PASEBA-1860 file (N, C-alpha, C; in nm, 3 decimals):
! residues 160
1> MSTLFQYV> 10.569/-15.180/-10.658/10.477/-15.075/-10.615/10.526/-15.016/-10.485 ~ 10.496/-14.891/-10.464/10.538/-14.820/-10.345/10.474/-14.881/-10.221 ~ 10.551/-14.886/-10.115/10.498/-14.937/-9.989/10.438/-14.824/-9.905 ~ 10.439/-14.703/-9.960/10.384/-14.590/-9.886/10.233/-14.593/-9.877 ~ 10.168/-14.654/-9.975/10.022/-14.658/-9.976/9.973/-14.801/-9.991 ~ 9.882/-14.838/-9.905/9.820/-14.970/-9.914/9.669/-14.949/-9.921 ~ 9.609/-14.991/-10.032/9.464/-14.975/-10.050/9.389/-15.071/-9.960 ~ 9.296/-15.015/-9.882/9.208/-15.095/-9.797/9.065/-15.052/-9.829
9> PHPHTERR> 8.987/-15.141/-9.894/8.849/-15.102/-9.927/8.766/-15.080/-9.800 ~ 8.676/-14.986/-9.809/8.586/-14.958/-9.696/8.492/-15.077/-9.678 ~ 8.464/-15.120/-9.553/8.377/-15.236/-9.532/8.236/-15.218/-9.589 ~ 8.189/-15.095/-9.596/8.054/-15.070/-9.648/8.043/-15.108/-9.795 ~ 8.155/-15.103/-9.868/8.153/-15.132/-10.011/8.097/-15.271/-10.040 ~ 8.146/-15.371/-9.970/8.099/-15.507/-9.993/7.955/-15.525/-9.943 ~ 7.921/-15.462/-9.831/7.783/-15.470/-9.781/7.687/-15.408/-9.881 ~ 7.726/-15.296/-9.942/7.642/-15.229/-10.040/7.622/-15.316/-10.163
17> KAAGPPKV> 7.731/-15.379/-10.208/7.721/-15.467/-10.324/7.625/-15.582/-10.297 ~ 7.636/-15.640/-10.178/7.553/-15.756/-10.143/7.407/-15.717/-10.125 ~ 7.383/-15.604/-10.060/7.245/-15.564/-10.028/7.174/-15.496/-10.144 ~ 7.246/-15.418/-10.223/7.182/-15.342/-10.330/7.104/-15.225/-10.272 ~ 7.027/-15.155/-10.355/6.952/-15.040/-10.305/6.836/-15.086/-10.216 ~ 6.788/-14.997/-10.128/6.674/-15.032/-10.042/6.551/-15.066/-10.125 ~ 6.473/-15.162/-10.079/6.354/-15.208/-10.150/6.230/-15.192/-10.063 ~ 6.114/-15.183/-10.129/5.986/-15.171/-10.060/5.962/-15.293/-9.972
25> ASAAAAIH> 6.000/-15.412/-10.019/5.974/-15.535/-9.945/6.043/-15.533/-9.809 ~ 6.165/-15.483/-9.804/6.234/-15.478/-9.675/6.171/-15.374/-9.583 ~ 6.121/-15.265/-9.640/6.052/-15.165/-9.558/5.921/-15.222/-9.504 ~ 5.849/-15.298/-9.586/5.723/-15.359/-9.541/5.750/-15.458/-9.430 ~ 5.857/-15.536/-9.441/5.891/-15.633/-9.337/5.927/-15.561/-9.207 ~ 5.991/-15.446/-9.218/6.028/-15.370/-9.098/5.903/-15.314/-9.028 ~ 5.800/-15.281/-9.105/5.677/-15.223/-9.048/5.583/-15.331/-8.997 ~ 5.559/-15.434/-9.079/5.458/-15.535/-9.047/5.516/-15.663/-8.987
33> GPGALGRL> 5.648/-15.678/-8.990/5.711/-15.799/-8.941/5.743/-15.892/-9.055 ~ 5.845/-15.977/-9.038/5.891/-16.063/-9.147/5.809/-16.191/-9.165 ~ 5.721/-16.222/-9.072/5.646/-16.348/-9.078/5.534/-16.347/-9.180 ~ 5.463/-16.461/-9.185/5.353/-16.479/-9.281/5.242/-16.376/-9.259 ~ 5.207/-16.351/-9.133/5.102/-16.253/-9.103/5.145/-16.113/-9.147 ~ 5.270/-16.079/-9.124/5.322/-15.949/-9.167/5.316/-15.933/-9.318 ~ 5.355/-16.040/-9.391/5.348/-16.035/-9.538/5.205/-16.022/-9.586 ~ 5.112/-16.094/-9.521/4.970/-16.086/-9.558/4.918/-15.944/-9.535
41> NAKIGLKI> 4.948/-15.887/-9.419/4.904/-15.750/-9.389/4.959/-15.651/-9.492 ~ 5.085/-15.666/-9.528/5.146/-15.576/-9.626/5.079/-15.591/-9.763 ~ 5.049/-15.715/-9.803/4.984/-15.738/-9.933/4.845/-15.678/-9.936 ~ 4.767/-15.700/-9.829/4.631/-15.645/-9.823/4.635/-15.493/-9.824 ~ 4.722/-15.436/-9.742/4.735/-15.290/-9.737/4.777/-15.231/-9.870 ~ 4.872/-15.297/-9.935/4.918/-15.248/-10.066/4.807/-15.258/-10.170 ~ 4.734/-15.369/-10.170/4.626/-15.388/-10.269/4.517/-15.281/-10.250 ~ 4.476/-15.258/-10.125/4.374/-15.157/-10.099/4.424/-15.019/-10.139
49> TLIVGTMW> 4.550/-14.990/-10.107/4.608/-14.859/-10.143/4.612/-14.842/-10.295 ~ 4.647/-14.949/-10.365/4.652/-14.940/-10.512/4.514/-14.916/-10.572 ~ 4.410/-14.975/-10.510/4.273/-14.956/-10.560/4.220/-14.817/-10.525 ~ 4.233/-14.781/-10.398/4.179/-14.652/-10.352/4.261/-14.536/-10.408 ~ 4.390/-14.559/-10.433/4.477/-14.452/-10.481/4.473/-14.432/-10.630 ~ 4.354/-14.429/-10.689/4.340/-14.403/-10.833/4.240/-14.289/-10.853 ~ 4.252/-14.223/-10.963/4.155/-14.117/-10.994/4.018/-14.178/-11.022 ~ 4.012/-14.301/-11.070/3.883/-14.365/-11.093/3.808/-14.382/-10.961
57> CAYLFTVL> 3.880/-14.415/-10.856/3.818/-14.426/-10.724/3.771/-14.288/-10.678 ~ 3.850/-14.185/-10.705/3.809/-14.049/-10.669/3.680/-14.011/-10.742 ~ 3.669/-14.045/-10.869/3.547/-14.016/-10.945/3.428/-14.092/-10.886 ~ 3.449/-14.218/-10.853/3.343/-14.299/-10.793/3.299/-14.241/-10.659 ~ 3.395/-14.201/-10.576/3.361/-14.142/-10.446/3.289/-14.009/-10.464 ~ 3.324/-13.933/-10.568/3.256/-13.805/-10.594/3.109/-13.831/-10.627 ~ 3.084/-13.928/-10.712/2.945/-13.962/-10.747/2.870/-14.008/-10.622 ~ 2.935/-14.092/-10.542/2.873/-14.141/-10.419/2.840/-14.026/-10.324
65> AIVSAPSA> 2.931/-13.931/-10.311/2.906/-13.817/-10.223/2.794/-13.728/-10.276 ~ 2.791/-13.709/-10.407/2.689/-13.622/-10.467/2.549/-13.682/-10.452 ~ 2.540/-13.815/-10.448/2.410/-13.880/-10.430/2.346/-13.837/-10.298 ~ 2.428/-13.820/-10.196/2.373/-13.781/-10.065/2.360/-13.630/-10.048 ~ 2.412/-13.550/-10.141/2.409/-13.404/-10.129/2.269/-13.346/-10.122 ~ 2.175/-13.386/-10.209/2.042/-13.324/-10.204/1.976/-13.340/-10.067 ~ 1.992/-13.455/-10.007/1.932/-13.479/-9.875/1.992/-13.386/-9.771 ~ 2.124/-13.368/-9.776/2.191/-13.281/-9.678/2.146/-13.136/-9.697
73> FRSGNMLI> 2.141/-13.089/-9.822/2.104/-12.950/-9.847/1.955/-12.924/-9.821 ~ 1.870/-13.024/-9.849/1.726/-13.007/-9.823/1.697/-12.992/-9.674 ~ 1.781/-13.050/-9.592/1.756/-13.043/-9.447/1.759/-12.899/-9.398 ~ 1.837/-12.814/-9.464/1.847/-12.675/-9.422/1.926/-12.657/-9.293 ~ 1.966/-12.764/-9.231/2.042/-12.758/-9.107/2.189/-12.736/-9.141 ~ 2.242/-12.622/-9.092/2.380/-12.585/-9.123/2.479/-12.691/-9.074 ~ 2.454/-12.752/-8.960/2.542/-12.854/-8.906/2.547/-12.977/-8.999 ~ 2.433/-13.016/-9.053/2.428/-13.130/-9.145/2.498/-13.095/-9.277
81> IVGWIAQT> 2.478/-12.973/-9.325/2.542/-12.931/-9.451/2.694/-12.927/-9.434 ~ 2.741/-12.865/-9.325/2.886/-12.859/-9.299/2.941/-13.000/-9.278 ~ 2.867/-13.084/-9.207/2.908/-13.223/-9.188/2.919/-13.297/-9.320 ~ 2.822/-13.275/-9.410/2.828/-13.342/-9.541/2.952/-13.296/-9.618 ~ 2.976/-13.164/-9.618/3.092/-13.110/-9.691/3.223/-13.165/-9.633 ~ 3.236/-13.157/-9.501/3.362/-13.196/-9.436/3.381/-13.348/-9.433 ~ 3.278/-13.418/-9.388/3.295/-13.561/-9.364/3.266/-13.646/-9.486 ~ 3.168/-13.608/-9.563/3.132/-13.692/-9.677/3.211/-13.653/-9.800
89> FLQLVLLP> 3.199/-13.527/-9.841/3.261/-13.489/-9.967/3.414/-13.478/-9.956 ~ 3.461/-13.391/-9.868/3.605/-13.367/-9.863/3.684/-13.493/-9.828 ~ 3.645/-13.560/-9.721/3.720/-13.679/-9.680/3.710/-13.790/-9.783 ~ 3.592/-13.815/-9.832/3.571/-13.925/-9.924/3.640/-13.901/-10.058 ~ 3.632/-13.780/-10.108/3.687/-13.751/-10.241/3.837/-13.721/-10.234 ~ 3.879/-13.647/-10.132/4.020/-13.610/-10.125/4.111/-13.727/-10.089 ~ 4.061/-13.827/-10.019/4.145/-13.941/-9.982/4.212/-14.005/-10.103 ~ 4.138/-14.049/-10.205/4.208/-14.111/-10.319/4.294/-14.013/-10.397
97> IIIVGQNV> 4.254/-13.887/-10.402/4.335/-13.788/-10.475/4.468/-13.767/-10.403 ~ 4.466/-13.762/-10.272/4.591/-13.747/-10.195/4.680/-13.869/-10.216 ~ 4.620/-13.988/-10.217/4.699/-14.109/-10.239/4.761/-14.108/-10.378 ~ 4.686/-14.063/-10.478/4.741/-14.053/-10.614/4.863/-13.961/-10.613 ~ 4.849/-13.846/-10.550/4.961/-13.752/-10.541/5.081/-13.812/-10.469 ~ 5.055/-13.883/-10.360/5.164/-13.948/-10.287/5.231/-14.056/-10.371 ~ 5.152/-14.129/-10.450/5.210/-14.232/-10.536/5.302/-14.170/-10.641 ~ 5.260/-14.056/-10.697/5.344/-13.987/-10.796/5.472/-13.938/-10.729
105> QSAAADAR> 5.460/-13.877/-10.611/5.577/-13.830/-10.539/5.669/-13.946/-10.500 ~ 5.610/-14.057/-10.460/5.689/-14.174/-10.422/5.766/-14.230/-10.540 ~ 5.702/-14.235/-10.656/5.771/-14.284/-10.776/5.888/-14.194/-10.811 ~ 5.869/-14.063/-10.798/5.978/-13.969/-10.825/6.090/-13.986/-10.723 ~ 6.056/-14.005/-10.597/6.157/-14.025/-10.493/6.233/-14.155/-10.517 ~ 6.162/-14.260/-10.558/6.229/-14.387/-10.588/6.327/-14.370/-10.704 ~ 6.286/-14.296/-10.805/6.374/-14.273/-10.920/6.498/-14.193/-10.877 ~ 6.477/-14.092/-10.792/6.591/-14.014/-10.742/6.684/-14.102/-10.659
113> SQATYDDA> 6.627/-14.187/-10.574/6.708/-14.275/-10.490/6.790/-14.371/-10.576 ~ 6.727/-14.428/-10.678/6.799/-14.521/-10.766/6.910/-14.447/-10.840 ~ 6.882/-14.325/-10.886/6.985/-14.248/-10.956/7.102/-14.216/-10.862 ~ 7.072/-14.181/-10.738/7.178/-14.154/-10.640/7.260/-14.279/-10.614 ~ 7.192/-14.392/-10.599/7.260/-14.519/-10.578/7.351/-14.552/-10.697 ~ 7.299/-14.535/-10.818/7.378/-14.562/-10.938/7.497/-14.466/-10.948 ~ 7.474/-14.338/-10.913/7.583/-14.241/-10.914/7.693/-14.280/-10.815 ~ 7.653/-14.322/-10.696/7.751/-14.362/-10.594/7.831/-14.483/-10.641
121> AAVLEEAK> 7.765/-14.579/-10.705/7.835/-14.696/-10.758/7.933/-14.654/-10.867 ~ 7.892/-14.561/-10.953/7.979/-14.513/-11.060/8.099/-14.439/-11.002 ~ 8.077/-14.357/-10.900/8.187/-14.284/-10.837/8.286/-14.382/-10.774 ~ 8.235/-14.488/-10.712/8.322/-14.589/-10.654/8.409/-14.653/-10.762 ~ 8.349/-14.688/-10.874/8.426/-14.750/-10.982/8.528/-14.652/-11.040 ~ 8.491/-14.525/-11.050/8.586/-14.423/-11.097/8.703/-14.411/-11.000 ~ 8.673/-14.414/-10.870/8.778/-14.406/-10.768/8.874/-14.525/-10.781 ~ 8.821/-14.643/-10.812/8.907/-14.760/-10.831/8.997/-14.741/-10.953
129> QIQAHLAA> 8.944/-14.680/-11.059/9.025/-14.653/-11.177/9.135/-14.551/-11.145 ~ 9.100/-14.452/-11.065/9.200/-14.352/-11.024/9.310/-14.419/-10.943 ~ 9.271/-14.510/-10.853/9.371/-14.582/-10.772/9.463/-14.664/-10.862 ~ 9.406/-14.730/-10.962/9.489/-14.809/-11.054/9.583/-14.718/-11.133 ~ 9.532/-14.603/-11.175/9.614/-14.506/-11.248/9.728/-14.456/-11.159 ~ 9.697/-14.425/-11.034/9.800/-14.378/-10.941/9.904/-14.487/-10.915 ~ 9.859/-14.612/-10.905/9.953/-14.723/-10.884/10.049/-14.733/-11.003 ~ 9.995/-14.717/-11.124/10.080/-14.721/-11.244/10.179/-14.603/-11.243
137> QDAAIERI> 10.132/-14.487/-11.202/10.221/-14.370/-11.194/10.329/-14.393/-11.088 ~ 10.290/-14.450/-10.974/10.388/-14.479/-10.869/10.497/-14.571/-10.921 ~ 10.457/-14.675/-10.994/10.555/-14.769/-11.051/10.646/-14.699/-11.150 ~ 10.590/-14.612/-11.234/10.671/-14.539/-11.331/10.768/-14.445/-11.261 ~ 10.723/-14.378/-11.158/10.810/-14.286/-11.083/10.922/-14.365/-11.016 ~ 10.888/-14.479/-10.955/10.992/-14.562/-10.891/11.094/-14.610/-10.994 ~ 11.043/-14.649/-11.113/11.134/-14.695/-11.218/11.228/-14.581/-11.259 ~ 11.174/-14.463/-11.277/11.255/-14.347/-11.316/11.358/-14.316/-11.207
145> LNEIRGGG> 11.314/-14.318/-11.079/11.406/-14.290/-10.969/11.518/-14.393/-10.962 ~ 11.482/-14.520/-10.983/11.585/-14.625/-10.981/11.684/-14.608/-11.095 ~ 11.634/-14.569/-11.212/11.723/-14.547/-11.325/11.814/-14.428/-11.300 ~ 11.759/-14.320/-11.238/11.841/-14.203/-11.206/11.948/-14.241/-11.104 ~ 11.912/-14.325/-11.007/12.006/-14.369/-10.904/12.103/-14.475/-10.958 ~ 12.070/-14.530/-11.077/12.157/-14.630/-11.137/12.126/-14.772/-11.094 ~ 12.010/-14.794/-11.037/11.975/-14.928/-10.989/11.900/-15.013/-11.088 ~ 11.858/-14.961/-11.199/11.780/-15.038/-11.296/11.634/-15.039/-11.261
153> PPATPTAP> 11.551/-15.095/-11.349/11.406/-15.093/-11.327/11.366/-15.191/-11.215 ~ 11.260/-15.156/-11.138/11.214/-15.244/-11.032/11.133/-15.361/-11.089 ~ 11.095/-15.452/-11.002/11.010/-15.564/-11.042/10.873/-15.512/-11.084 ~ 10.796/-15.596/-11.155/10.663/-15.559/-11.203/10.572/-15.526/-11.084 ~ 10.504/-15.410/-11.088/10.418/-15.374/-10.974/10.291/-15.459/-10.972 ~ 10.234/-15.471/-10.852/10.107/-15.543/-10.837/9.995/-15.443/-10.831 ~ 9.881/-15.480/-10.888/9.764/-15.391/-10.892/9.698/-15.388/-10.756 ~ 9.629/-15.277/-10.722/9.560/-15.270/-10.591/9.442/-15.364/-10.585
END
């Protein structure tokens, strides 16, 4: 094989193989801490988010808000009516709907991230195949050059 090129893998390649794609668990540990209390906080927060972030919770909150609507409107006080709309209805009902939307967006982002990670791994493997192909071509060219020069074929090349 030619001594003009020596393949040196990038150090990130092995780190990437060992670590794999980013995971929610590592992000939770970075936010809440890696200890038992941090894991407990992450579990509780995730469980509450999973419950509140459903359309069923939004429907329940809508019913709950509507129960208090007649009292607010009967008061005739504009401040109480606006307060009911802003604080009771909008905040209570929109919270789970926003979480549902964020969950959908998050799932799409996770799928895109995984696809990008898989694409990068595939490109790396393709690059390794190209390097092997080039090494074979280098050996063939050296063999041809040696034959033209009258030196005979070189020793068997080593793979990168």
